[in-house]
C-alpha positions as CSV (number, residue, x, y, z in Angstrom):
1,M,88.4,81.8,75.3
2,T,88.3,79.4,78.2
3,I,87.4,80.5,81.7
4,P,90.0,79.0,84.1
5,N,88.8,76.3,86.5
6,H,89.5,78.4,89.6
7,A,87.2,81.1,88.3
8,R,84.5,78.5,87.5
9,T,84.9,77.1,91.0
10,N,84.6,80.5,92.6
11,F,81.5,81.3,90.5
12,Q,79.8,78.1,91.6
13,T,80.7,78.9,95.2
14,L,79.2,82.4,94.7
15,L,76.0,80.9,93.3
16,R,75.7,78.5,96.2
17,A,76.2,81.3,98.7
18,A,73.5,83.3,97.0
19,A,71.0,80.4,96.8
20,D,71.6,79.7,100.5
21,G,71.2,83.3,101.6
22,N,74.9,83.5,102.5
23,L,75.9,86.4,100.2
24,V,76.5,89.9,101.5
25,L,77.5,93.2,100.1
26,M,80.1,94.7,102.5
27,E,81.7,98.1,102.5
28,C,85.5,97.8,102.6
29,L,88.5,100.0,101.9
30,D,90.7,99.3,98.9
31,S,94.0,98.1,100.4
32,R,96.1,100.3,98.0
33,T,94.0,103.5,97.7
34,S,91.9,103.4,100.9
35,E,88.9,104.2,98.7
36,P,85.6,102.6,99.7
37,R,84.7,99.5,97.7
38,Y,81.5,97.5,97.8
39,V,82.5,93.9,98.0
40,L,80.5,90.7,97.3
41,C,81.3,88.2,100.0
42,A,80.2,84.7,100.8
43,V,79.5,84.1,104.5
44,G,80.7,81.0,106.1
45,Q,81.1,79.6,109.6
46,D,84.3,78.7,111.5
47,G,83.0,77.3,114.8
48,T,81.1,80.3,116.3
49,D,82.9,82.8,114.1
50,R,81.6,84.1,110.8
51,V,84.0,84.1,107.9
52,F,83.6,86.5,105.0
53,T,85.2,85.4,101.7
54,P,85.5,88.3,99.1
55,F,84.8,87.5,95.5
56,G,84.9,90.9,93.9
57,H,83.7,94.4,94.1
58,L,81.1,96.4,92.3
59,S,82.4,98.6,89.5
60,D,82.7,102.3,90.2
61,G,80.9,104.6,87.8
62,N,79.4,103.2,84.7
63,P,80.2,99.4,84.6
64,Y,79.8,99.4,80.8
65,D,82.9,101.6,80.6
66,A,84.9,99.3,82.9
67,Y,85.0,96.2,80.8
68,L,85.6,95.1,77.2
69,P,83.3,92.1,76.4
70,P,84.2,89.1,74.2
71,D,83.9,89.8,70.4
72,P,81.0,87.7,69.1
73,D,82.7,87.5,65.7
74,N,86.1,86.3,67.1
75,P,86.0,83.6,69.8
76,R,89.6,84.5,70.8
77,G,89.2,88.3,70.9
78,F,87.5,91.1,72.7
79,L,85.7,94.2,71.4
80,T,87.7,97.4,71.1
81,P,86.7,100.3,73.3
82,G,85.0,102.0,70.3
83,Q,83.1,98.8,69.4
84,A,82.0,98.3,73.0
85,R,80.7,101.8,73.4
86,S,78.7,101.6,70.2
87,E,77.2,98.3,71.2
88,S,76.5,99.1,74.9
89,R,73.4,100.6,76.3
90,S,73.4,103.9,78.1
91,P,73.2,103.6,81.9
92,A,69.8,103.5,83.6
93,A,68.9,105.7,86.5
94,D,69.9,102.9,88.9
95,D,73.4,102.7,87.3
96,R,73.8,106.4,88.1
97,G,72.7,106.1,91.7
98,E,69.4,107.9,91.1
99,S,67.1,105.2,92.3
100,N,65.4,105.3,95.7
101,A,65.6,101.5,96.1
102,D,67.3,100.0,99.1
103,Q,68.1,103.2,100.8
104,A,68.1,103.0,104.6
């Protein structure tokens, strides 16, 4: 599988923003459901205004249940849900929101 150029470019932009200290986690509302989303944004400048460019949101619930990773035995395929569950780790306390870190 080949990652498209636009995704590679966006990822490089995200890495630069993080390295420069210009990456933020912003609470937003999903435009379709109005549910809260926690969005990774790069921060830029347009004159005196700050510009926030969203790159994606953090997964709700257990992120290991949200995605099917590539199949290491088939470069063109993905694991099935059953394979992914058997190969994934169980969520840590932080994944379940049980950590005290970064609480204001």
